[in-house]
A tleap script that builds the chain and sets N, CA, C and O, in Angstrom:
source leaprc.protein.ff14SB
mol = sequence {
  NMET LEU ARG VAL GLU ARG ILE ASP HIE GLY
  VAL ARG CYS VAL ASP ASP PRO ALA LEU VAL
  GLN ARG LEU ALA ARG GLU ARG VAL PRO LEU
  THR VAL CYS PRO LEU SER ASN VAL LYS LEU
  ARG VAL PHE PRO THR LEU ALA GLN HIE ASN
  LEU PRO ALA LEU LEU ASP ALA GLY LEU CYS
  ALA THR VAL ASN SER ASP ASP PRO ALA TYR
  PHE GLY GLY TYR VAL ALA ASP ASN TYR VAL
  GLN THR PHE ALA ALA LEU PRO GLN LEU GLY
  VAL ARG GLN ALA TRP GLN LEU ALA ALA ASN
  GLY PHE GLU ALA SER PHE ALA PRO PRO ALA
  GLN LYS ALA ALA TRP VAL ALA ARG LEU SER
  GLU ALA PHE GLU GLN ALA ALA ALA GLY CARG
}
set mol.1.N position { 9.781 1.631 15.654 }
set mol.1.CA position { 11.162 2.035 16.067 }
set mol.1.C position { 11.836 1.080 14.554 }
set mol.1.O position { 12.399 1.411 13.511 }
set mol.2.N position { 11.315 -0.441 15.279 }
set mol.2.CA position { 11.817 -1.431 14.483 }
set mol.2.C position { 11.422 -1.915 13.616 }
set mol.2.O position { 12.115 -2.688 12.955 }
set mol.3.N position { 10.050 -1.604 13.285 }
set mol.3.CA position { 9.527 -2.172 12.019 }
set mol.3.C position { 9.150 -3.825 11.903 }
set mol.3.O position { 9.282 -4.651 11.000 }
set mol.4.N position { 8.566 -3.883 13.401 }
set mol.4.CA position { 8.429 -5.401 13.165 }
set mol.4.C position { 7.454 -5.458 12.499 }
set mol.4.O position { 6.688 -4.499 12.395 }
set mol.5.N position { 7.199 -7.044 11.667 }
set mol.5.CA position { 6.208 -7.234 11.098 }
set mol.5.C position { 5.266 -8.306 11.697 }
set mol.5.O position { 4.082 -8.390 11.370 }
set mol.6.N position { 6.002 -9.303 12.797 }
set mol.6.CA position { 4.641 -10.047 13.295 }
set mol.6.C position { 5.736 -10.109 14.622 }
set mol.6.O position { 6.829 -9.542 14.600 }
set mol.7.N position { 5.193 -10.950 15.836 }
set mol.7.CA position { 5.556 -11.191 17.049 }
set mol.7.C position { 5.047 -12.589 17.555 }
set mol.7.O position { 3.964 -13.035 17.935 }
set mol.8.N position { 6.400 -13.108 17.377 }
set mol.8.CA position { 5.899 -15.014 17.755 }
set mol.8.C position { 5.216 -15.133 18.914 }
set mol.8.O position { 5.605 -14.145 19.537 }
set mol.9.N position { 4.511 -15.658 19.550 }
set mol.9.CA position { 3.950 -16.151 20.893 }
set mol.9.C position { 2.774 -14.405 21.064 }
set mol.9.O position { 1.582 -14.208 20.830 }
set mol.10.N position { 3.867 -13.516 21.556 }
set mol.10.CA position { 2.698 -12.284 22.077 }
set mol.10.C position { 1.851 -11.969 23.153 }
set mol.10.O position { 1.174 -10.950 23.286 }
set mol.11.N position { 1.977 -13.241 24.149 }
set mol.11.CA position { 1.013 -13.388 24.832 }
set mol.11.C position { 0.574 -12.442 26.288 }
set mol.11.O position { -0.518 -12.110 26.750 }
set mol.12.N position { 1.946 -12.216 26.714 }
set mol.12.CA position { 2.930 -11.296 27.284 }
set mol.12.C position { 2.564 -10.234 27.187 }
set mol.12.O position { 2.718 -9.604 28.233 }
set mol.13.N position { 1.939 -9.453 26.059 }
set mol.13.CA position { 1.762 -7.914 25.497 }
set mol.13.C position { 0.610 -7.621 26.189 }
set mol.13.O position { 0.023 -6.678 25.659 }
set mol.14.N position { -0.071 -8.153 27.383 }
set mol.14.CA position { -1.205 -7.527 27.923 }
set mol.14.C position { -0.858 -7.374 29.092 }
set mol.14.O position { -1.723 -7.105 29.926 }
set mol.15.N position { 0.751 -7.526 29.545 }
set mol.15.CA position { 0.982 -6.961 31.061 }
set mol.15.C position { 1.362 -5.190 30.953 }
set mol.15.O position { 1.780 -4.400 31.800 }
set mol.16.N position { 0.926 -4.996 29.216 }
set mol.16.CA position { 1.618 -3.166 28.967 }
set mol.16.C position { 0.195 -2.450 28.388 }
set mol.16.O position { 0.116 -2.012 27.240 }
set mol.17.N position { -0.674 -2.411 29.153 }
set mol.17.CA position { -1.467 -1.707 28.166 }
set mol.17.C position { -0.951 -0.503 26.672 }
set mol.17.O position { -1.319 -0.424 25.500 }
set mol.18.N position { -0.504 -0.161 27.051 }
set mol.18.CA position { 0.382 0.877 25.568 }
set mol.18.C position { 0.369 -0.118 24.618 }
set mol.18.O position { -0.221 0.139 23.568 }
set mol.19.N position { 0.885 -1.197 24.746 }
set mol.19.CA position { 1.392 -2.181 23.977 }
set mol.19.C position { 0.590 -2.709 23.161 }
set mol.19.O position { 0.662 -2.736 21.933 }
set mol.20.N position { -0.792 -3.471 24.381 }
set mol.20.CA position { -1.781 -3.754 23.400 }
set mol.20.C position { -2.446 -2.502 22.376 }
set mol.20.O position { -2.542 -2.494 21.149 }
set mol.21.N position { -2.739 -1.762 23.095 }
set mol.21.CA position { -3.278 -0.446 21.890 }
set mol.21.C position { -2.791 -0.387 20.812 }
set mol.21.O position { -3.412 -0.352 19.749 }
set mol.22.N position { -1.346 -0.366 20.993 }
set mol.22.CA position { -0.180 -0.063 19.528 }
set mol.22.C position { -0.228 -1.350 18.890 }
set mol.22.O position { 0.347 -1.201 17.812 }
set mol.23.N position { -0.588 -2.446 18.996 }
set mol.23.CA position { -0.489 -3.587 18.417 }
set mol.23.C position { -1.767 -3.954 17.920 }
set mol.23.O position { -2.021 -4.710 16.982 }
set mol.24.N position { -2.454 -3.398 18.575 }
set mol.24.CA position { -4.118 -3.535 18.122 }
set mol.24.C position { -4.364 -2.465 16.533 }
set mol.24.O position { -4.749 -2.810 15.415 }
set mol.25.N position { -4.017 -1.327 16.978 }
set mol.25.CA position { -3.576 -0.326 15.700 }
set mol.25.C position { -3.249 -0.746 14.748 }
set mol.25.O position { -3.978 -0.797 13.758 }
set mol.26.N position { -1.658 -1.303 14.802 }
set mol.26.CA position { -1.027 -1.340 13.691 }
set mol.26.C position { -0.951 -2.620 12.885 }
set mol.26.O position { -0.249 -2.950 11.929 }
set mol.27.N position { -2.093 -3.360 13.720 }
set mol.27.CA position { -2.496 -4.459 13.706 }
set mol.27.C position { -1.195 -5.544 13.150 }
set mol.27.O position { -1.214 -6.115 12.060 }
set mol.28.N position { 0.069 -5.678 14.332 }
set mol.28.CA position { 0.742 -6.649 14.089 }
set mol.28.C position { 0.406 -7.903 14.500 }
set mol.28.O position { -0.325 -8.164 15.456 }
set mol.29.N position { 1.067 -8.853 13.610 }
set mol.29.CA position { -0.065 -10.218 14.071 }
set mol.29.C position { 0.686 -10.644 15.399 }
set mol.29.O position { 1.863 -10.308 15.534 }
set mol.30.N position { 0.042 -11.372 16.384 }
set mol.30.CA position { 0.626 -12.383 17.041 }
set mol.30.C position { 0.473 -13.776 17.126 }
set mol.30.O position { -0.504 -14.316 17.644 }
set mol.31.N position { 1.803 -14.597 16.427 }
set mol.31.CA position { 1.811 -15.836 16.336 }
set mol.31.C position { 1.419 -16.928 17.454 }
set mol.31.O position { 2.245 -17.795 17.739 }
set mol.32.N position { 0.004 -16.886 18.169 }
set mol.32.CA position { -0.195 -17.521 19.215 }
set mol.32.C position { -0.108 -18.944 19.451 }
set mol.32.O position { -1.154 -19.536 19.183 }
set mol.33.N position { 0.844 -19.665 19.878 }
set mol.33.CA position { 0.821 -21.454 20.410 }
set mol.33.C position { -0.041 -21.903 21.291 }
set mol.33.O position { 0.705 -22.524 22.049 }
set mol.34.N position { -0.814 -21.983 21.596 }
set mol.34.CA position { -1.385 -22.186 22.615 }
set mol.34.C position { -1.237 -23.403 23.217 }
set mol.34.O position { -1.707 -23.433 24.355 }
set mol.35.N position { -0.633 -24.635 22.746 }
set mol.35.CA position { -0.308 -25.775 23.528 }
set mol.35.C position { 1.304 -25.631 23.571 }
set mol.35.O position { 1.703 -26.660 24.116 }
set mol.36.N position { 2.109 -25.031 23.328 }
set mol.36.CA position { 3.125 -24.951 23.712 }
set mol.36.C position { 3.405 -24.392 24.296 }
set mol.36.O position { 4.476 -24.646 24.846 }
set mol.37.N position { 2.504 -22.888 24.741 }
set mol.37.CA position { 2.084 -22.424 25.756 }
set mol.37.C position { 1.909 -23.237 27.162 }
set mol.37.O position { 2.507 -22.904 28.185 }
set mol.38.N position { 1.310 -23.977 27.109 }
set mol.38.CA position { 0.876 -24.641 28.266 }
set mol.38.C position { 1.976 -25.592 28.789 }
set mol.38.O position { 2.247 -25.820 29.968 }
set mol.39.N position { 2.614 -26.153 27.572 }
set mol.39.CA position { 3.943 -26.883 27.889 }
set mol.39.C position { 4.729 -26.083 28.727 }
set mol.39.O position { 5.102 -26.250 29.888 }
set mol.40.N position { 4.949 -24.986 27.744 }
set mol.40.CA position { 6.189 -24.114 28.621 }
set mol.40.C position { 5.684 -23.648 29.913 }
set mol.40.O position { 6.542 -23.302 30.725 }
set mol.41.N position { 4.813 -23.596 30.158 }
set mol.41.CA position { 4.090 -23.118 31.227 }
set mol.41.C position { 3.602 -21.658 31.331 }
set mol.41.O position { 3.515 -21.244 32.487 }
set mol.42.N position { 3.343 -20.995 30.572 }
set mol.42.CA position { 3.082 -19.723 30.813 }
set mol.42.C position { 2.060 -19.614 31.256 }
set mol.42.O position { 1.797 -18.684 32.017 }
set mol.43.N position { 1.140 -20.577 30.894 }
set mol.43.CA position { -0.530 -20.555 31.620 }
set mol.43.C position { -0.575 -22.433 32.108 }
set mol.43.O position { -0.535 -23.420 31.374 }
set mol.44.N position { -0.664 -22.340 33.478 }
set mol.44.CA position { -0.851 -23.577 34.277 }
set mol.44.C position { -2.103 -24.118 33.194 }
set mol.44.O position { -1.774 -25.268 32.902 }
set mol.45.N position { -3.136 -23.844 32.621 }
set mol.45.CA position { -3.703 -24.828 31.495 }
set mol.45.C position { -4.215 -24.331 30.275 }
set mol.45.O position { -4.276 -23.104 30.203 }
set mol.46.N position { -4.538 -24.879 29.454 }
set mol.46.CA position { -5.395 -24.094 28.096 }
set mol.46.C position { -6.230 -23.382 28.661 }
set mol.46.O position { -6.243 -22.171 28.441 }
set mol.47.N position { -7.300 -24.092 29.697 }
set mol.47.CA position { -8.566 -23.064 30.350 }
set mol.47.C position { -8.021 -21.698 30.554 }
set mol.47.O position { -8.559 -20.697 30.082 }
set mol.48.N position { -6.886 -21.684 31.306 }
set mol.48.CA position { -6.369 -20.264 31.187 }
set mol.48.C position { -5.946 -19.455 30.560 }
set mol.48.O position { -5.632 -18.419 31.147 }
set mol.49.N position { -5.762 -19.532 29.264 }
set mol.49.CA position { -4.898 -18.809 28.099 }
set mol.49.C position { -5.749 -17.947 27.946 }
set mol.49.O position { -6.966 -18.020 28.119 }
set mol.50.N position { -4.789 -16.664 27.439 }
set mol.50.CA position { -5.545 -15.893 27.272 }
set mol.50.C position { -5.666 -14.846 25.969 }
set mol.50.O position { -5.634 -13.636 25.742 }
set mol.51.N position { -5.852 -16.326 25.153 }
set mol.51.CA position { -6.402 -15.932 23.607 }
set mol.51.C position { -7.937 -14.709 23.556 }
set mol.51.O position { -8.120 -13.570 23.126 }
set mol.52.N position { -8.742 -15.714 24.231 }
set mol.52.CA position { -9.924 -14.734 24.167 }
set mol.52.C position { -9.587 -13.102 24.140 }
set mol.52.O position { -10.079 -12.426 23.236 }
set mol.53.N position { -8.718 -12.468 25.174 }
set mol.53.CA position { -8.688 -11.659 26.232 }
set mol.53.C position { -7.830 -10.781 24.510 }
set mol.53.O position { -8.293 -9.799 23.930 }
set mol.54.N position { -6.685 -11.481 24.153 }
set mol.54.CA position { -6.587 -10.924 23.296 }
set mol.54.C position { -7.079 -10.443 21.641 }
set mol.54.O position { -6.633 -9.558 20.910 }
set mol.55.N position { -8.129 -11.396 21.449 }
set mol.55.CA position { -9.198 -11.022 20.343 }
set mol.55.C position { -9.843 -9.861 20.868 }
set mol.55.O position { -9.613 -8.807 20.274 }
set mol.56.N position { -10.945 -9.822 22.303 }
set mol.56.CA position { -11.405 -8.773 22.599 }
set mol.56.C position { -10.740 -7.597 22.444 }
set mol.56.O position { -11.357 -6.601 22.067 }
set mol.57.N position { -8.886 -7.539 22.817 }
set mol.57.CA position { -8.354 -6.243 23.074 }
set mol.57.C position { -8.395 -5.940 21.349 }
set mol.57.O position { -7.678 -5.001 21.004 }
set mol.58.N position { -9.284 -6.756 20.067 }
set mol.58.CA position { -8.711 -6.685 19.085 }
set mol.58.C position { -7.612 -6.369 18.213 }
set mol.58.O position { -7.375 -5.465 17.413 }
set mol.59.N position { -6.831 -7.715 18.744 }
set mol.59.CA position { -4.862 -7.812 18.298 }
set mol.59.C position { -5.875 -8.924 17.222 }
set mol.59.O position { -7.037 -9.328 17.167 }
set mol.60.N position { -4.130 -9.130 16.205 }
set mol.60.CA position { -4.508 -9.852 15.244 }
set mol.60.C position { -3.537 -10.974 15.769 }
set mol.60.O position { -2.362 -11.223 15.497 }
set mol.61.N position { -4.608 -11.668 16.774 }
set mol.61.CA position { -3.706 -12.964 17.353 }
set mol.61.C position { -3.778 -14.154 15.875 }
set mol.61.O position { -4.384 -13.711 14.899 }
set mol.62.N position { -3.338 -15.204 15.784 }
set mol.62.CA position { -3.868 -16.470 15.101 }
set mol.62.C position { -3.098 -17.293 15.656 }
set mol.62.O position { -1.963 -16.979 16.014 }
set mol.63.N position { -3.742 -18.794 15.851 }
set mol.63.CA position { -3.386 -19.883 16.165 }
set mol.63.C position { -2.455 -20.574 15.455 }
set mol.63.O position { -2.634 -20.456 14.243 }
set mol.64.N position { -1.524 -21.255 15.759 }
set mol.64.CA position { -0.476 -22.062 14.898 }
set mol.64.C position { -0.206 -22.853 15.979 }
set mol.64.O position { -0.825 -22.950 17.039 }
set mol.65.N position { 1.281 -23.690 15.414 }
set mol.65.CA position { 1.813 -24.563 16.123 }
set mol.65.C position { 3.284 -24.555 16.086 }
set mol.65.O position { 3.912 -24.486 15.030 }
set mol.66.N position { 3.832 -24.626 17.261 }
set mol.66.CA position { 5.283 -24.730 17.881 }
set mol.66.C position { 6.149 -26.019 17.939 }
set mol.66.O position { 6.001 -26.667 18.976 }
set mol.67.N position { 6.770 -26.373 17.291 }
set mol.67.CA position { 7.508 -27.429 17.029 }
set mol.67.C position { 6.421 -28.964 17.332 }
set mol.67.O position { 6.636 -29.574 18.380 }
set mol.68.N position { 5.661 -29.325 16.681 }
set mol.68.CA position { 4.850 -30.118 17.271 }
set mol.68.C position { 4.920 -30.896 17.518 }
set mol.68.O position { 4.005 -31.402 18.169 }
set mol.69.N position { 6.286 -31.754 17.130 }
set mol.69.CA position { 6.308 -33.008 17.860 }
set mol.69.C position { 6.683 -33.084 19.618 }
set mol.69.O position { 6.667 -34.001 20.439 }
set mol.70.N position { 6.959 -31.869 19.673 }
set mol.70.CA position { 7.667 -31.779 21.346 }
set mol.70.C position { 6.470 -31.046 21.957 }
set mol.70.O position { 6.147 -31.150 23.141 }
set mol.71.N position { 5.847 -30.303 21.055 }
set mol.71.CA position { 4.465 -29.339 22.439 }
set mol.71.C position { 3.266 -30.109 21.975 }
set mol.71.O position { 2.143 -29.651 22.186 }
set mol.72.N position { 3.417 -31.133 21.418 }
set mol.72.CA position { 2.101 -32.180 21.209 }
set mol.72.C position { 0.477 -31.444 20.260 }
set mol.72.O position { -0.703 -31.386 20.607 }
set mol.73.N position { 1.193 -31.004 19.019 }
set mol.73.CA position { 0.004 -30.307 18.316 }
set mol.73.C position { 0.736 -29.700 16.733 }
set mol.73.O position { 1.729 -28.971 16.745 }
set mol.74.N position { 0.047 -30.149 15.429 }
set mol.74.CA position { -0.179 -29.299 14.732 }
set mol.74.C position { -1.419 -28.628 14.987 }
set mol.74.O position { -2.260 -28.872 15.852 }
set mol.75.N position { -1.397 -27.387 13.742 }
set mol.75.CA position { -2.110 -26.299 13.798 }
set mol.75.C position { -3.579 -26.968 14.080 }
set mol.75.O position { -4.239 -26.614 15.057 }
set mol.76.N position { -3.831 -27.506 13.580 }
set mol.76.CA position { -5.543 -28.148 13.685 }
set mol.76.C position { -5.941 -28.293 14.908 }
set mol.76.O position { -6.996 -27.799 15.307 }
set mol.77.N position { -4.969 -29.141 15.814 }
set mol.77.CA position { -4.861 -29.640 17.351 }
set mol.77.C position { -4.855 -28.731 18.273 }
set mol.77.O position { -5.614 -28.799 19.240 }
set mol.78.N position { -3.925 -27.677 18.079 }
set mol.78.CA position { -4.233 -26.280 18.190 }
set mol.78.C position { -5.291 -25.729 18.479 }
set mol.78.O position { -5.719 -25.438 19.595 }
set mol.79.N position { -5.870 -25.527 17.191 }
set mol.79.CA position { -7.133 -25.485 17.502 }
set mol.79.C position { -8.161 -25.805 18.053 }
set mol.79.O position { -8.739 -25.048 18.832 }
set mol.80.N position { -8.548 -26.890 17.777 }
set mol.80.CA position { -9.609 -27.934 18.550 }
set mol.80.C position { -8.991 -28.119 20.252 }
set mol.80.O position { -9.772 -27.633 21.070 }
set mol.81.N position { -8.231 -28.494 20.617 }
set mol.81.CA position { -8.378 -28.182 21.660 }
set mol.81.C position { -8.124 -26.918 22.648 }
set mol.81.O position { -8.052 -26.986 23.875 }
set mol.82.N position { -7.985 -25.578 21.732 }
set mol.82.CA position { -8.111 -24.512 22.314 }
set mol.82.C position { -9.840 -24.060 22.841 }
set mol.82.O position { -10.375 -23.561 23.831 }
set mol.83.N position { -10.183 -24.505 21.717 }
set mol.83.CA position { -12.045 -24.228 21.514 }
set mol.83.C position { -12.675 -25.179 22.274 }
set mol.83.O position { -13.905 -25.239 22.273 }
set mol.84.N position { -11.698 -26.276 23.222 }
set mol.84.CA position { -12.609 -27.777 23.580 }
set mol.84.C position { -12.631 -26.849 25.049 }
set mol.84.O position { -13.578 -26.804 25.834 }
set mol.85.N position { -11.004 -25.957 25.214 }
set mol.85.CA position { -11.038 -25.758 26.717 }
set mol.85.C position { -11.353 -24.273 27.106 }
set mol.85.O position { -11.288 -23.845 28.258 }
set mol.86.N position { -11.678 -23.589 26.075 }
set mol.86.CA position { -12.711 -22.331 26.203 }
set mol.86.C position { -14.019 -21.842 25.824 }
set mol.86.O position { -14.243 -20.792 25.221 }
set mol.87.N position { -14.927 -22.757 26.260 }
set mol.87.CA position { -15.978 -22.452 25.831 }
set mol.87.C position { -16.224 -20.617 25.907 }
set mol.87.O position { -17.420 -20.330 25.861 }
set mol.88.N position { -15.648 -19.877 25.971 }
set mol.88.CA position { -16.370 -18.446 25.487 }
set mol.88.C position { -16.017 -18.333 23.977 }
set mol.88.O position { -16.555 -17.463 23.292 }
set mol.89.N position { -15.121 -19.201 23.457 }
set mol.89.CA position { -14.222 -19.109 21.932 }
set mol.89.C position { -15.810 -19.904 21.077 }
set mol.89.O position { -16.356 -20.954 21.416 }
set mol.90.N position { -16.163 -19.087 20.075 }
set mol.90.CA position { -17.561 -19.726 19.156 }
set mol.90.C position { -17.155 -19.649 18.076 }
set mol.90.O position { -15.971 -19.942 17.911 }
set mol.91.N position { -17.766 -19.331 17.200 }
set mol.91.CA position { -17.884 -19.541 15.628 }
set mol.91.C position { -17.935 -17.878 15.493 }
set mol.91.O position { -18.329 -17.618 14.356 }
set mol.92.N position { -17.674 -16.655 16.259 }
set mol.92.CA position { -17.141 -15.301 15.634 }
set mol.92.C position { -16.238 -15.399 16.036 }
set mol.92.O position { -15.534 -14.496 15.582 }
set mol.93.N position { -15.399 -16.346 17.081 }
set mol.93.CA position { -14.419 -16.265 17.526 }
set mol.93.C position { -12.777 -17.044 16.111 }
set mol.93.O position { -11.680 -16.592 15.785 }
set mol.94.N position { -13.474 -18.169 15.784 }
set mol.94.CA position { -13.183 -18.832 15.187 }
set mol.94.C position { -12.965 -17.820 13.527 }
set mol.94.O position { -11.965 -17.744 12.813 }
set mol.95.N position { -14.157 -17.251 13.382 }
set mol.95.CA position { -13.567 -16.666 12.176 }
set mol.95.C position { -12.858 -15.727 12.327 }
set mol.95.O position { -11.991 -15.462 11.495 }
set mol.96.N position { -13.071 -14.924 13.531 }
set mol.96.CA position { -12.131 -14.074 13.599 }
set mol.96.C position { -10.313 -14.565 13.407 }
set mol.96.O position { -9.524 -13.950 12.690 }
set mol.97.N position { -9.994 -15.708 14.182 }
set mol.97.CA position { -8.800 -16.155 13.866 }
set mol.97.C position { -8.461 -16.927 12.727 }
set mol.97.O position { -7.391 -17.532 12.783 }
set mol.98.N position { -9.123 -17.026 11.749 }
set mol.98.CA position { -9.135 -17.356 10.415 }
set mol.98.C position { -8.869 -15.998 9.384 }
set mol.98.O position { -8.110 -16.036 8.416 }
set mol.99.N position { -9.430 -15.146 9.682 }
set mol.99.CA position { -9.384 -13.792 8.955 }
set mol.99.C position { -7.759 -13.275 9.208 }
set mol.99.O position { -6.835 -13.044 8.428 }
set mol.100.N position { -7.900 -13.213 10.773 }
set mol.100.CA position { -6.372 -12.662 11.179 }
set mol.100.C position { -5.034 -13.686 10.358 }
set mol.100.O position { -3.976 -13.339 9.834 }
set mol.101.N position { -5.605 -14.909 10.529 }
set mol.101.CA position { -4.817 -15.308 9.807 }
set mol.101.C position { -3.794 -15.496 8.189 }
set mol.101.O position { -2.610 -15.658 7.894 }
set mol.102.N position { -5.338 -15.326 7.354 }
set mol.102.CA position { -4.849 -14.592 6.181 }
set mol.102.C position { -4.075 -12.913 6.566 }
set mol.102.O position { -2.973 -12.559 6.147 }
set mol.103.N position { -4.715 -12.338 7.180 }
set mol.103.CA position { -4.478 -11.077 7.047 }
set mol.103.C position { -2.554 -10.773 7.436 }
set mol.103.O position { -1.778 -9.823 7.331 }
set mol.104.N position { -2.493 -12.011 7.843 }
set mol.104.CA position { -1.187 -11.950 8.400 }
set mol.104.C position { -0.058 -13.001 7.816 }
set mol.104.O position { 1.094 -13.286 8.144 }
set mol.105.N position { -0.895 -13.398 6.865 }
set mol.105.CA position { 0.135 -13.796 5.816 }
set mol.105.C position { 0.760 -12.988 4.734 }
set mol.105.O position { 0.368 -11.905 4.300 }
set mol.106.N position { 1.962 -13.796 4.309 }
set mol.106.CA position { 2.870 -13.312 3.267 }
set mol.106.C position { 2.333 -13.126 2.085 }
set mol.106.O position { 2.970 -12.453 1.275 }
set mol.107.N position { 0.971 -13.707 1.693 }
set mol.107.CA position { 0.538 -13.331 0.764 }
set mol.107.C position { 0.253 -12.017 0.013 }
set mol.107.O position { 0.236 -10.996 0.700 }
set mol.108.N position { 0.004 -11.901 -1.449 }
set mol.108.CA position { -0.151 -10.566 -1.748 }
set mol.108.C position { -1.504 -9.993 -1.431 }
set mol.108.O position { -2.483 -10.725 -1.574 }
set mol.109.N position { -1.684 -8.531 -0.938 }
set mol.109.CA position { -3.086 -7.928 -1.025 }
set mol.109.C position { -4.395 -8.480 -1.370 }
set mol.109.O position { -5.354 -8.824 -0.678 }
set mol.110.N position { -4.157 -8.472 -2.721 }
set mol.110.CA position { -5.684 -8.900 -3.121 }
set mol.110.C position { -5.661 -10.905 -2.937 }
set mol.110.O position { -6.778 -11.299 -3.271 }
set mol.111.N position { -4.907 -11.897 -2.600 }
set mol.111.CA position { -5.116 -12.889 -2.653 }
set mol.111.C position { -5.555 -12.929 -0.930 }
set mol.111.O position { -6.440 -13.747 -0.682 }
set mol.112.N position { -5.228 -12.436 -0.191 }
set mol.112.CA position { -5.664 -12.345 1.333 }
set mol.112.C position { -7.089 -11.375 1.679 }
set mol.112.O position { -7.656 -11.306 2.769 }
set mol.113.N position { -7.471 -10.654 0.391 }
set mol.113.CA position { -8.728 -10.077 0.345 }
set mol.113.C position { -10.282 -11.417 -0.181 }
set mol.113.O position { -11.345 -11.876 0.236 }
set mol.114.N position { -9.336 -11.467 -1.331 }
set mol.114.CA position { -10.111 -13.073 -1.950 }
set mol.114.C position { -10.763 -14.054 -0.597 }
set mol.114.O position { -11.886 -14.337 -0.180 }
set mol.115.N position { -9.190 -14.395 -0.177 }
set mol.115.CA position { -9.608 -15.381 0.800 }
set mol.115.C position { -10.400 -14.981 1.933 }
set mol.115.O position { -11.306 -15.752 2.248 }
set mol.116.N position { -10.219 -13.759 2.720 }
set mol.116.CA position { -11.035 -13.147 3.609 }
set mol.116.C position { -12.936 -12.725 3.113 }
set mol.116.O position { -13.775 -12.581 4.001 }
set mol.117.N position { -13.265 -12.603 1.756 }
set mol.117.CA position { -14.003 -12.815 1.005 }
set mol.117.C position { -14.796 -14.035 1.448 }
set mol.117.O position { -15.840 -14.020 2.101 }
set mol.118.N position { -14.317 -14.807 1.115 }
set mol.118.CA position { -14.557 -16.329 0.717 }
set mol.118.C position { -15.000 -16.923 2.193 }
set mol.118.O position { -16.105 -17.464 2.190 }
set mol.119.N position { -14.361 -16.902 3.340 }
set mol.119.CA position { -14.320 -17.008 4.208 }
set mol.119.C position { -15.829 -16.257 5.343 }
set mol.119.O position { -16.617 -16.751 6.150 }
set mol.120.N position { -15.612 -15.043 4.859 }
set mol.120.CA position { -16.933 -13.867 5.007 }
set mol.120.C position { -18.271 -14.804 4.783 }
set mol.120.O position { -19.202 -15.109 5.529 }
set mol.121.N position { -17.827 -15.232 2.945 }
set mol.121.CA position { -19.402 -15.789 2.490 }
set mol.121.C position { -19.517 -17.139 3.694 }
set mol.121.O position { -20.282 -17.032 4.653 }
set mol.122.N position { -18.886 -18.048 3.541 }
set mol.122.CA position { -19.067 -18.860 4.651 }
set mol.122.C position { -19.712 -18.933 5.925 }
set mol.122.O position { -20.485 -19.700 6.499 }
set mol.123.N position { -19.146 -17.911 6.150 }
set mol.123.CA position { -19.897 -17.246 7.836 }
set mol.123.C position { -21.077 -17.179 7.255 }
set mol.123.O position { -21.629 -18.278 7.210 }
set mol.124.N position { -21.628 -16.380 6.829 }
set mol.124.CA position { -22.651 -15.607 6.597 }
set mol.124.C position { -23.846 -16.951 5.577 }
set mol.124.O position { -25.058 -16.902 5.368 }
set mol.125.N position { -22.813 -17.992 5.170 }
set mol.125.CA position { -23.936 -19.146 4.700 }
set mol.125.C position { -24.194 -20.126 6.097 }
set mol.125.O position { -25.331 -20.568 6.257 }
set mol.126.N position { -23.478 -20.348 6.771 }
set mol.126.CA position { -23.472 -20.934 8.232 }
set mol.126.C position { -24.262 -20.114 9.205 }
set mol.126.O position { -24.577 -20.788 10.185 }
set mol.127.N position { -24.654 -18.959 9.245 }
set mol.127.CA position { -24.922 -17.962 10.023 }
set mol.127.C position { -26.580 -18.178 9.708 }
set mol.127.O position { -27.545 -18.060 10.462 }
set mol.128.N position { -26.502 -18.522 8.360 }
set mol.128.CA position { -28.145 -18.232 7.737 }
set mol.128.C position { -28.682 -19.927 7.863 }
set mol.128.O position { -29.893 -20.138 7.939 }
set mol.129.N position { -28.041 -20.684 7.872 }
set mol.129.CA position { -28.524 -21.929 8.350 }
set mol.129.C position { -28.492 -22.656 6.385 }
set mol.129.O position { -29.202 -23.449 5.768 }
set mol.130.N position { -27.308 -21.855 6.052 }
set mol.130.CA position { -27.679 -22.646 4.844 }
set mol.130.C position { -26.573 -23.574 4.329 }
set mol.130.O position { -26.768 -24.276 3.337 }
savepdb mol mol.pdb
quit
């Protein structure tokens, strides 16, 4: 009804299974900011963050930074610290988060497709050991 294009953070959507299904079906991006989620006590520690569950549910979750000077990290810091704290996140989830980021961008569709194609090619080469 509101024609939402994205939801900032969105980590509490898991409290409503119907909402999770709708967000996954409609590919509504969630701009997840793990470091600020911990600083704001949404999660006690980064190791307890629900980013893996969001990805497992097929949501278009992305990793972002939220006021880096206050919350302690730019986008790369959010990626590095989140992957260090959540060992269940691996190369496949890194690919998915990057692809989701391209999908969620406001770039033209052709540019998004080109970026995802390059990402997929790099992923396949890495998987093949090249």
